[in-house]
Structures are given as C-alpha cells and as structure tokens.
C-alpha positions as protocol buffer text, in pm:
chain_id: "A"
residue {
  index: 1
  type: MET
  ca { x: 495 y: 147 z: 1890 }
}
residue {
  index: 2
  type: ARG
  ca { x: 476 y: 159 z: 1512 }
}
residue {
  index: 3
  type: ILE
  ca { x: 571 y: -148 z: 1310 }
}
residue {
  index: 4
  type: PHE
  ca { x: 668 y: -137 z: 943 }
}
residue {
  index: 5
  type: LEU
  ca { x: 612 y: -475 z: 773 }
}
residue {
  index: 6
  type: CYS
  ca { x: 846 y: -522 z: 479 }
}
residue {
  index: 7
  type: GLU
  ca { x: 865 y: -805 z: 230 }
}
residue {
  index: 8
  type: LYS
  ca { x: 1241 y: -854 z: 238 }
}
residue {
  index: 9
  type: PRO
  ca { x: 1549 y: -744 z: 438 }
}
residue {
  index: 10
  type: SER
  ca { x: 1689 y: -510 z: 171 }
}
residue {
  index: 11
  type: GLN
  ca { x: 1357 y: -323 z: 155 }
}
residue {
  index: 12
  type: ALA
  ca { x: 1354 y: -295 z: 535 }
}
residue {
  index: 13
  type: ARG
  ca { x: 1706 y: -147 z: 539 }
}
residue {
  index: 14
  type: ASP
  ca { x: 1616 y: 110 z: 270 }
}
residue {
  index: 15
  type: ILE
  ca { x: 1304 y: 223 z: 457 }
}
residue {
  index: 16
  type: ALA
  ca { x: 1476 y: 224 z: 797 }
}
residue {
  index: 17
  type: ARG
  ca { x: 1755 y: 443 z: 659 }
}
residue {
  index: 18
  type: GLU
  ca { x: 1497 y: 710 z: 567 }
}
residue {
  index: 19
  type: LEU
  ca { x: 1331 y: 690 z: 910 }
}
residue {
  index: 20
  type: GLY
  ca { x: 1653 y: 777 z: 1092 }
}
residue {
  index: 21
  type: GLN
  ca { x: 1949 y: 613 z: 1263 }
}
residue {
  index: 22
  type: ALA
  ca { x: 1869 y: 240 z: 1245 }
}
residue {
  index: 23
  type: ARG
  ca { x: 2000 y: -37 z: 1466 }
}
residue {
  index: 24
  type: ASP
  ca { x: 2018 y: -362 z: 1267 }
}
residue {
  index: 25
  type: LEU
  ca { x: 1925 y: -645 z: 1501 }
}
residue {
  index: 26
  type: LYS
  ca { x: 1947 y: -925 z: 1238 }
}
residue {
  index: 27
  type: THR
  ca { x: 1574 y: -1017 z: 1222 }
}
residue {
  index: 28
  type: TYR
  ca { x: 1446 y: -658 z: 1239 }
}
residue {
  index: 29
  type: LEU
  ca { x: 1563 y: -298 z: 1255 }
}
residue {
  index: 30
  type: GLU
  ca { x: 1497 y: -46 z: 1529 }
}
residue {
  index: 31
  type: VAL
  ca { x: 1467 y: 325 z: 1453 }
}
residue {
  index: 32
  type: GLY
  ca { x: 1379 y: 517 z: 1768 }
}
residue {
  index: 33
  type: SER
  ca { x: 1043 y: 377 z: 1880 }
}
residue {
  index: 34
  type: ASP
  ca { x: 971 y: 232 z: 1533 }
}
residue {
  index: 35
  type: ILE
  ca { x: 1036 y: -129 z: 1439 }
}
residue {
  index: 36
  type: VAL
  ca { x: 1104 y: -221 z: 1077 }
}
residue {
  index: 37
  type: ALA
  ca { x: 1036 y: -594 z: 1050 }
}
residue {
  index: 38
  type: PHE
  ca { x: 1067 y: -807 z: 741 }
}
residue {
  index: 39
  type: ALA
  ca { x: 946 y: -1134 z: 604 }
}
residue {
  index: 40
  type: ARG
  ca { x: 1141 y: -1327 z: 346 }
}
residue {
  index: 41
  type: GLY
  ca { x: 861 y: -1346 z: 95 }
}
residue {
  index: 42
  type: HIS
  ca { x: 557 y: -1551 z: 193 }
}
residue {
  index: 43
  type: LEU
  ca { x: 572 y: -1682 z: 550 }
}
residue {
  index: 44
  type: TYR
  ca { x: 255 y: -1889 z: 508 }
}
residue {
  index: 45
  type: GLU
  ca { x: 122 y: -2133 z: 252 }
}
residue {
  index: 46
  type: LEU
  ca { x: -208 y: -2309 z: 198 }
}
residue {
  index: 47
  type: ALA
  ca { x: -256 y: -2616 z: 413 }
}
residue {
  index: 48
  type: ASN
  ca { x: -244 y: -2955 z: 244 }
}
residue {
  index: 49
  type: PRO
  ca { x: -556 y: -3175 z: 229 }
}
residue {
  index: 50
  type: GLU
  ca { x: -421 y: -3400 z: 508 }
}
residue {
  index: 51
  type: ASP
  ca { x: -398 y: -3093 z: 735 }
}
residue {
  index: 52
  type: TYR
  ca { x: -779 y: -3081 z: 721 }
}
residue {
  index: 53
  type: ASP
  ca { x: -835 y: -3455 z: 751 }
}
residue {
  index: 54
  type: PRO
  ca { x: -563 y: -3723 z: 778 }
}
residue {
  index: 55
  type: ALA
  ca { x: -775 y: -3950 z: 557 }
}
residue {
  index: 56
  type: LEU
  ca { x: -712 y: -3709 z: 267 }
}
residue {
  index: 57
  type: GLU
  ca { x: -339 y: -3785 z: 260 }
}
residue {
  index: 58
  type: ILE
  ca { x: -413 y: -4043 z: -7 }
}
residue {
  index: 59
  type: TRP
  ca { x: -641 y: -3904 z: -274 }
}
residue {
  index: 60
  type: ARG
  ca { x: -924 y: -4114 z: -408 }
}
residue {
  index: 61
  type: LEU
  ca { x: -1159 y: -4029 z: -689 }
}
residue {
  index: 62
  type: GLU
  ca { x: -1454 y: -4034 z: -448 }
}
residue {
  index: 63
  type: THR
  ca { x: -1291 y: -3768 z: -223 }
}
residue {
  index: 64
  type: LEU
  ca { x: -1231 y: -3523 z: -508 }
}
residue {
  index: 65
  type: PRO
  ca { x: -1268 y: -3233 z: -536 }
}
residue {
  index: 66
  type: ILE
  ca { x: -1127 y: -3136 z: -199 }
}
residue {
  index: 67
  type: VAL
  ca { x: -1284 y: -2802 z: -114 }
}
residue {
  index: 68
  type: PRO
  ca { x: -1272 y: -2706 z: 255 }
}
residue {
  index: 69
  type: ASP
  ca { x: -1536 y: -2482 z: 412 }
}
residue {
  index: 70
  type: ARG
  ca { x: -1258 y: -2242 z: 514 }
}
residue {
  index: 71
  type: PHE
  ca { x: -907 y: -2248 z: 376 }
}
residue {
  index: 72
  type: LYS
  ca { x: -630 y: -2278 z: 636 }
}
residue {
  index: 73
  type: LEU
  ca { x: -275 y: -2152 z: 623 }
}
residue {
  index: 74
  type: ARG
  ca { x: 32 y: -2311 z: 770 }
}
residue {
  index: 75
  type: LYS
  ca { x: 379 y: -2175 z: 839 }
}
residue {
  index: 76
  type: LYS
  ca { x: 625 y: -2235 z: 559 }
}
residue {
  index: 77
  type: PRO
  ca { x: 929 y: -2439 z: 666 }
}
residue {
  index: 78
  type: GLY
  ca { x: 1203 y: -2224 z: 817 }
}
residue {
  index: 79
  type: THR
  ca { x: 979 y: -1925 z: 900 }
}
residue {
  index: 80
  type: ALA
  ca { x: 892 y: -1993 z: 1265 }
}
residue {
  index: 81
  type: ASP
  ca { x: 1154 y: -1754 z: 1409 }
}
residue {
  index: 82
  type: LEU
  ca { x: 1048 y: -1463 z: 1186 }
}
residue {
  index: 83
  type: ILE
  ca { x: 681 y: -1529 z: 1259 }
}
residue {
  index: 84
  type: ARG
  ca { x: 748 y: -1536 z: 1634 }
}
residue {
  index: 85
  type: THR
  ca { x: 952 y: -1214 z: 1618 }
}
residue {
  index: 86
  type: ILE
  ca { x: 691 y: -1025 z: 1416 }
}
residue {
  index: 87
  type: GLY
  ca { x: 409 y: -1165 z: 1632 }
}
residue {
  index: 88
  type: GLY
  ca { x: 578 y: -1033 z: 1945 }
}
residue {
  index: 89
  type: PHE
  ca { x: 592 y: -685 z: 1798 }
}
residue {
  index: 90
  type: LEU
  ca { x: 232 y: -698 z: 1679 }
}
residue {
  index: 91
  type: LYS
  ca { x: 114 y: -761 z: 2037 }
}
residue {
  index: 92
  type: LYS
  ca { x: 265 y: -424 z: 2137 }
}
residue {
  index: 93
  type: ALA
  ca { x: 193 y: -227 z: 1820 }
}
residue {
  index: 94
  type: ASP
  ca { x: -24 y: 84 z: 1814 }
}
residue {
  index: 95
  type: GLU
  ca { x: 0 y: 99 z: 1436 }
}
residue {
  index: 96
  type: VAL
  ca { x: 120 y: -123 z: 1152 }
}
residue {
  index: 97
  type: VAL
  ca { x: 249 y: 21 z: 828 }
}
residue {
  index: 98
  type: ILE
  ca { x: 234 y: -225 z: 541 }
}
residue {
  index: 99
  type: ALA
  ca { x: 554 y: -154 z: 350 }
}
residue {
  index: 100
  type: THR
  ca { x: 570 y: -464 z: 131 }
}
residue {
  index: 101
  type: ASP
  ca { x: 587 y: -446 z: -248 }
}
residue {
  index: 102
  type: ALA
  ca { x: 311 y: -235 z: -402 }
}
residue {
  index: 103
  type: ASP
  ca { x: 116 y: -520 z: -561 }
}
residue {
  index: 104
  type: ARG
  ca { x: -128 y: -800 z: -475 }
}
residue {
  index: 105
  type: GLU
  ca { x: 138 y: -1042 z: -355 }
}
residue {
  index: 106
  type: GLY
  ca { x: 300 y: -780 z: -135 }
}
residue {
  index: 107
  type: GLU
  ca { x: -37 y: -697 z: 16 }
}
residue {
  index: 108
  type: MET
  ca { x: -106 y: -1067 z: 73 }
}
residue {
  index: 109
  type: ILE
  ca { x: 227 y: -1126 z: 249 }
}
residue {
  index: 110
  type: ALA
  ca { x: 153 y: -852 z: 503 }
}
residue {
  index: 111
  type: ARG
  ca { x: -218 y: -923 z: 549 }
}
residue {
  index: 112
  type: GLU
  ca { x: -162 y: -1293 z: 610 }
}
residue {
  index: 113
  type: ILE
  ca { x: 75 y: -1201 z: 891 }
}
residue {
  index: 114
  type: LEU
  ca { x: -180 y: -958 z: 1038 }
}
residue {
  index: 115
  type: ASP
  ca { x: -465 y: -1210 z: 1004 }
}
residue {
  index: 116
  type: GLU
  ca { x: -271 y: -1501 z: 1152 }
}
residue {
  index: 117
  type: HIS
  ca { x: -180 y: -1287 z: 1455 }
}
residue {
  index: 118
  type: ARG
  ca { x: -534 y: -1142 z: 1477 }
}
residue {
  index: 119
  type: TYR
  ca { x: -401 y: -788 z: 1467 }
}
residue {
  index: 120
  type: ALA
  ca { x: -692 y: -544 z: 1500 }
}
residue {
  index: 121
  type: GLY
  ca { x: -519 y: -210 z: 1542 }
}
residue {
  index: 122
  type: ARG
  ca { x: -460 y: 76 z: 1301 }
}
residue {
  index: 123
  type: VAL
  ca { x: -315 y: -17 z: 960 }
}
residue {
  index: 124
  type: ARG
  ca { x: -162 y: 224 z: 711 }
}
residue {
  index: 125
  type: ARG
  ca { x: -5 y: 160 z: 372 }
}
residue {
  index: 126
  type: LEU
  ca { x: 332 y: 284 z: 252 }
}
residue {
  index: 127
  type: TRP
  ca { x: 293 y: 263 z: -126 }
}
residue {
  index: 128
  type: LEU
  ca { x: 631 y: 268 z: -298 }
}
residue {
  index: 129
  type: ARG
  ca { x: 707 y: 226 z: -666 }
}
residue {
  index: 130
  type: ALA
  ca { x: 1083 y: 259 z: -604 }
}
residue {
  index: 131
  type: LEU
  ca { x: 1320 y: 232 z: -308 }
}
residue {
  index: 132
  type: ASP
  ca { x: 1541 y: 532 z: -375 }
}
residue {
  index: 133
  type: PRO
  ca { x: 1560 y: 784 z: -86 }
}
residue {
  index: 134
  type: GLU
  ca { x: 1341 y: 1046 z: -254 }
}
residue {
  index: 135
  type: SER
  ca { x: 1063 y: 793 z: -333 }
}
residue {
  index: 136
  type: ILE
  ca { x: 1069 y: 659 z: 23 }
}
residue {
  index: 137
  type: ARG
  ca { x: 1053 y: 1007 z: 177 }
}
residue {
  index: 138
  type: LYS
  ca { x: 761 y: 1100 z: -51 }
}
residue {
  index: 139
  type: GLY
  ca { x: 583 y: 773 z: 38 }
}
residue {
  index: 140
  type: LEU
  ca { x: 632 y: 828 z: 411 }
}
residue {
  index: 141
  type: ALA
  ca { x: 478 y: 1174 z: 378 }
}
residue {
  index: 142
  type: THR
  ca { x: 171 y: 1043 z: 192 }
}
residue {
  index: 143
  type: MET
  ca { x: 86 y: 712 z: 362 }
}
residue {
  index: 144
  type: GLN
  ca { x: -269 y: 588 z: 303 }
}
residue {
  index: 145
  type: ASP
  ca { x: -525 y: 430 z: 531 }
}
residue {
  index: 146
  type: GLY
  ca { x: -480 y: 54 z: 509 }
}
residue {
  index: 147
  type: ARG
  ca { x: -839 y: 0 z: 401 }
}
residue {
  index: 148
  type: THR
  ca { x: -762 y: 155 z: 61 }
}
residue {
  index: 149
  type: THR
  ca { x: -541 y: -138 z: -45 }
}
residue {
  index: 150
  type: GLU
  ca { x: -715 y: -422 z: 139 }
}
residue {
  index: 151
  type: PRO
  ca { x: -903 y: -526 z: -180 }
}
residue {
  index: 152
  type: LEU
  ca { x: -564 y: -623 z: -328 }
}
residue {
  index: 153
  type: TYR
  ca { x: -532 y: -885 z: -55 }
}
residue {
  index: 154
  type: HIS
  ca { x: -872 y: -1031 z: -131 }
}
residue {
  index: 155
  type: SER
  ca { x: -783 y: -1039 z: -498 }
}
residue {
  index: 156
  type: ALA
  ca { x: -459 y: -1226 z: -425 }
}
residue {
  index: 157
  type: ARG
  ca { x: -640 y: -1477 z: -203 }
}
residue {
  index: 158
  type: ALA
  ca { x: -894 y: -1544 z: -475 }
}
C-alpha cells in the first residue's frame, strides 16, 4: 500500500484526482490501492515545560533557561482522529510519498508524522510548485527519493 501524505484536504483532492477515480472517505481519499491522507497543517507542537517536569509549570528564575535533553512533541488539540487514521495506514504502508507543500514547514509536517509513528519504510517526495493537473502529473512522473529533502526537515526543526 502506498500512502500520500498531504498538508491539507484540498491538496489531497487535487493529487487524488490525478491518480485516478478517488473515493472521498472524509478523513482520507482512496484511489485503487493508494491512500491519499491529509493533515490540517501541523498535527504536533512542542511540549510545554510542565510536560517534561510538573515542577516547571510555574517558572522561577533559578529554573531558567529550560532546555530539555531531547525535545518532545505532543498532539495539537483536535488532531487525535487524524493522527489515529494516518497511523493506521502507516502500519500497513509499503511506501510513503510526502506530498505536503514544497518547503521546510511542509517537510516538517510530514516528517513529524513519520517520526511519531516510527515509520521506517520507503519514503519518496512529490515536489510540487503548483497544484494544476499538468504540474501534478509531471511531479508524479519525477518523484524523488525522500532522503533528498530530509535536510529541510532538520532545518525546520532547528
């Protein structure tokens, strides 16, 4: 099963339309054996200091700066259903195609999802500068190995 990870529903519909006859199932689209899933922007956010240690809920001068050994993420409010849906697909996926916006934030949205679900399979990148049919078809024909855009994720995290 191949999963396309999109940043937003409209983007998912545009890409699914170019893949073939899509069934819109509200939280994702199905096109043959492909799944076109979407986030609604960032599904995760940085954890608050009190998520690391309850004593940090009230800041004191002596506890600043608060710099954890490893930064944690937490689900943004209202995203649990989308995260669960995408996570279920990732467990069955042979390949993930990152189809989010072609920029650092788009890369980060997809990679956070993959990291949080510990996805270790094949990743490819659909790099689109526009969502018109011709641009999507050209992008689908020239998808890149996911490693080529992974540095964008690290840049966004920094």
